[in-house]
N, C-alpha and C positions, 0 to 999 in steps of 0.2 A: 611270297615273306614281305611287302613292302607292308601290305592291310596287316600280316599277325604283329608284325611293329606297331601300326598301327592300333592294332585291339588290345598289346601290351601294354599299351600309351597309356590309354581308358582306364584302364583297370588299375595301373598305376595312381594316375591318375585319381579315380575313384579311390585307393589306397592312403592316397595323399590326403587327401582331402577331411576322409574317419579320421587319421590320423592329427588333422588339427584341428575335429572340433571336440577330439577325445581328450584334447592339449586341459580343454576351461579353457580357451587363451584365443581369438581370430586378429590377437592384433599382436604388433610387426614388436621385433625383439627392442629394447631400450640401448642396439648399439650404434653407436657413430659409425661411420661410412667412410673412410679418409679415402681420397681422389692418389691414384699411386703414381702421374704424372705431379702432383700438386697433392703437396701431405696436409696447407692449408688450409687446403678446396675440404666442407667434413658434410657429411649431414644426416640426422637421426633418424634413425629410419622407423623409432615409435611415433614421431611428429611432422612424418617429410612435410605439410600444408600447403603437399601438390596432388593430388594425385601421380604414383609415381613404380612406375613398373622395375622389378625386380631377377633379372636376369642369373640366373648359377648357370658357368659355363666354366668349358672347362678348354683347355689351346689345343687337346687332344684329341678332341670329341667335331667329326665332321659332319653332328648335327645344328649344336653349336653355327662354328664359322657360315655356315649353307644361311642358319638366318641372319646376321649381322648386318644384312645389309636392308633388312627385312628391319630389324631396331632402326638404324638407321634415317630409312623412308621414315620410320614413327616418329624421334625425333628433330626432323625435320621437319616432318607437318605440325609438329603441332610446339616446334622450338621453347621455349623457357614457359609456356605453363603446362607445365610434367618434369618433374623428376626421372632421370633414366638410371638407376647403379646396375653393370652389372658384376658381379662377385666370379673374382674366380675360386675358385675349388681351390682346398687348404693342397691338394702334393703336386700343381702349377708349380714350375719351376719359376724362382722371381724374372732370374734374368732372362729364358725364354718368352714366359710371359709380359715384359714390361719391351720386348724388344717385339714381341706381337702389338701390343699398344703401338704402339711408335710405330710399326710402319705403316699399319691398318691407319690407325689419322680416326682414333672409335669417335667422335664427338660425343660420348654418353662418358659418368664419371664410370671408373672402372675399379676397383678394391679387392686388394685380396687378403681371402680368407682365411689367411694362414694359419690359424689354433682350431678349424673348424666350429668356432663360438653362431657367426650367422650363421649358416648348412643344419645346425642344431635349433637355436632358436626362432625356423621355422619347422621346425619339425621335422628335422634332423634330413635335412635336402642332399639324399650319396647319390640321387639318375639327371644326368644331365642331359641337353638342355630342360630346367624347369624354369620357369616363368612367370612372377604370384603378381599382380593388381597392388596399393596396397590403397586406402583414401585415404587423407589429404591428414584423416586425423590419425593414421595408420592401421588405422584397422581392413584387414585383407578381403576382396573382393572376390579374387580370383585371384585360380592359380591354375597352373596350363604343364603341365609334364609329356615332353617329346614334343613334336611335333608342333609349332610357335602358330593358333587361333589364330592370326591379325587382324578375321574383321568380325569373333569379338573380343576380342581386345578392345578394339579401336570401339564399337558401344560402350566395349562397356568406362575406357578413360573416357567418354565423350557424356553419359548419365550422370559427370559426377567436376563440366568444366565448367 
């Protein structure tokens, strides 16, 4: 069963990359991500100025929850050399989401994509988890759907540091 899921994730990754390449743009959308817990903290995804990992996730996604410790480890490893933005899907309940973030004490920015504009801007992301790495200029340099490939992600981050 696990191999079938990984195979499907690989197919979805390829489909997502093809969809992105067909958009005519390999850039992040010009959207200001706003921190759920501190509205004064924002990040322009089109010009993040540091390597930025955008993590599409949902509170009801078991694979998303399983990868949180790896994302926290990345945040601790790289510190302020990178940005990490967790994008909660539009269907997440705002109260449940906020309670989840507070209880887990997530050390990276979480934003709630209430309108679905961020998911749409990144090529209609609808599968969670989906991880997208941006170069400092907002170019999309890596995308992964499904289980996080931490080794490849770290290699790509290191190329931009």
